[in-house]
C-alpha positions as CSV (number, residue, x, y, z in Angstrom):
1,X,-47.1,-4.0,-17.9
2,X,-50.8,-4.1,-19.0
3,X,-50.0,-4.9,-22.6
4,X,-48.9,-8.5,-21.8
5,X,-50.3,-11.0,-24.1
6,X,-54.1,-12.6,-23.7
7,X,-51.9,-15.7,-23.2
8,X,-49.7,-15.1,-20.7
9,X,-52.2,-13.8,-18.6
10,X,-54.2,-16.8,-19.4
11,X,-51.6,-19.1,-18.7
12,X,-50.3,-17.5,-15.3
13,X,-54.4,-17.3,-13.8
14,X,-54.3,-21.2,-14.8
15,X,-51.8,-21.5,-12.4
16,X,-53.5,-20.3,-9.6
17,X,-56.0,-23.5,-10.4
18,X,-53.1,-25.9,-11.3
19,X,-50.8,-25.3,-8.3
20,X,-53.5,-26.8,-5.7
21,X,-54.2,-29.5,-8.2
22,X,-50.7,-30.4,-8.1
23,X,-50.1,-30.1,-4.6
24,X,-53.2,-33.0,-4.4
25,X,-51.6,-34.9,-7.2
26,X,-49.6,-38.1,-6.0
27,X,-45.7,-36.9,-6.3
28,X,-44.4,-40.5,-6.0
29,X,-46.0,-44.0,-5.1
30,X,-43.5,-45.7,-2.0
31,X,-43.2,-48.7,-0.7
32,X,-41.2,-50.7,1.7
33,X,-40.7,-54.1,-0.1
34,X,-41.6,-54.7,-4.0
35,X,-44.4,-57.2,-2.8
36,X,-46.4,-55.0,-0.9
37,X,-48.7,-52.0,-2.0
38,X,-47.3,-48.5,-2.8
39,X,-48.7,-45.2,-0.7
40,X,-48.9,-42.7,-2.8
41,X,-47.4,-39.4,-1.5
42,X,-48.2,-35.8,-2.2
43,X,-46.9,-32.6,-1.3
44,X,-49.8,-32.3,1.0
45,X,-49.8,-36.1,2.7
46,X,-45.7,-35.2,2.7
47,X,-46.7,-31.8,4.8
48,X,-48.9,-33.6,7.1
49,X,-46.1,-36.1,7.9
50,X,-43.5,-33.7,8.1
51,X,-45.5,-31.3,10.7
52,X,-45.7,-34.4,12.8
53,X,-41.8,-35.2,12.7
54,X,-40.2,-32.2,11.8
55,X,-41.4,-28.7,12.0
56,X,-38.3,-27.0,10.5
57,X,-38.5,-29.0,7.5
58,X,-42.3,-28.6,7.2
59,X,-42.3,-24.9,7.3
60,X,-39.2,-24.9,4.7
61,X,-41.5,-27.3,2.3
62,X,-44.5,-25.0,3.0
63,X,-42.6,-22.1,2.2
64,X,-41.1,-23.6,-1.1
65,X,-43.8,-25.6,-2.6
66,X,-46.9,-23.6,-1.2
67,X,-46.0,-20.2,-0.7
68,X,-43.4,-18.9,-3.1
69,X,-44.8,-20.2,-6.2
70,X,-48.5,-19.0,-5.3
71,X,-47.7,-15.5,-4.2
72,X,-45.2,-15.5,-7.3
73,X,-48.3,-16.3,-9.7
74,X,-50.7,-13.8,-7.6
75,X,-47.6,-11.3,-8.2
76,X,-47.3,-11.8,-11.6
77,X,-51.0,-11.4,-12.4
78,X,-51.0,-8.0,-10.7
79,X,-48.2,-6.9,-12.8
80,X,-50.1,-8.0,-15.8
81,X,-53.1,-6.3,-15.2
82,X,-51.3,-3.2,-14.0
83,X,-51.9,-3.4,-10.6
84,X,-48.3,-3.9,-9.2
85,X,-45.3,-1.9,-10.7
86,X,-42.8,-4.1,-13.1
87,X,-40.1,-2.7,-10.7
88,X,-41.2,-5.7,-8.4
89,X,-40.5,-8.5,-11.0
90,X,-36.8,-9.3,-9.3
91,X,-38.5,-10.1,-6.2
92,X,-40.9,-12.5,-8.0
93,X,-37.9,-14.1,-9.5
94,X,-36.8,-14.8,-6.0
95,X,-39.9,-16.6,-5.2
96,X,-39.6,-18.4,-8.3
97,X,-36.0,-20.1,-7.3
98,X,-37.2,-21.0,-4.1
99,X,-40.2,-22.6,-5.9
100,X,-37.5,-24.7,-8.0
101,X,-35.6,-25.8,-4.7
102,X,-38.6,-27.7,-4.0
103,X,-38.6,-29.3,-7.2
104,X,-34.7,-30.1,-6.8
105,X,-35.7,-31.4,-3.1
106,X,-38.1,-34.3,-4.5
107,X,-35.7,-35.2,-7.0
108,X,-33.1,-35.6,-4.8
109,X,-35.1,-37.8,-2.3
110,X,-36.5,-40.1,-5.1
111,X,-32.7,-40.5,-6.1
112,X,-31.2,-41.3,-2.8
113,X,-34.5,-43.4,-2.0
114,X,-33.8,-45.4,-5.0
115,X,-29.8,-45.6,-4.3
116,X,-30.6,-47.1,-1.1
117,X,-32.4,-50.2,-2.7
118,X,-34.6,-50.8,0.8
119,X,-37.9,-49.7,-0.6
120,X,-39.6,-49.0,-3.8
121,X,-40.4,-45.9,-5.4
122,X,-42.6,-44.9,-8.5
123,X,-42.7,-41.3,-9.7
124,X,-46.4,-40.3,-10.2
125,X,-47.9,-37.9,-12.7
126,X,-48.1,-35.1,-10.1
127,X,-44.3,-34.8,-10.0
128,X,-44.4,-33.5,-13.6
129,X,-47.3,-31.6,-13.1
130,X,-45.5,-30.0,-10.1
131,X,-42.2,-29.3,-12.2
132,X,-44.5,-28.3,-15.5
133,X,-46.1,-25.7,-13.3
134,X,-42.8,-24.0,-11.7
135,X,-41.1,-24.3,-15.5
136,X,-44.3,-22.4,-16.7
137,X,-44.3,-20.0,-13.8
138,X,-40.4,-19.2,-14.8
139,X,-41.4,-18.8,-18.6
140,X,-44.1,-16.5,-17.8
141,X,-41.8,-14.6,-15.3
142,X,-39.3,-14.4,-18.0
143,X,-41.3,-13.2,-21.2
144,X,-43.0,-10.9,-18.6
145,X,-39.5,-9.4,-17.7
146,X,-38.7,-9.6,-21.3
147,X,-41.6,-7.5,-22.0
148,X,-41.0,-4.9,-19.7
149,X,-37.8,-4.1,-20.2
150,X,-38.3,-3.9,-24.0
151,X,-41.6,-2.0,-24.5
152,X,-40.3,-1.0,-28.1
153,X,-41.2,-4.8,-29.1
154,X,-44.7,-5.2,-30.0
155,X,-46.9,-7.9,-28.0
156,X,-47.2,-11.6,-29.4
157,X,-50.7,-12.4,-30.4
């Protein structure tokens, strides 16, 4: 897979920087009552809180939000530079699905919290960045798989 387009390699490598930014960025702002200020919640602050209250859930979120997308990104980079065989792509696809599950859980949490009506939740820019990183990773994975299974198609510039 050493013939992956340079843009594909660059986009994938940029995720190695963007993921940690997304983890620290505010996913949402939440507060108990509309009159009080809202606390910003990020993946990292949410994990800190979870480790103190629910270790199993903290392990799951750590796997979904941190390890799965990052290991997948590193794996795709290794495939792009010919250091890992394309036969590992199905494993990398599975890691991408785990990462997407995290975005689903965050969206579900926001929906449930808004439905209860006890507090106030506002979506913040970090949720869009994190979701964009996951979707970019899925696109990169799909293009990488497409290029490795159709070597006769010339690479896109």
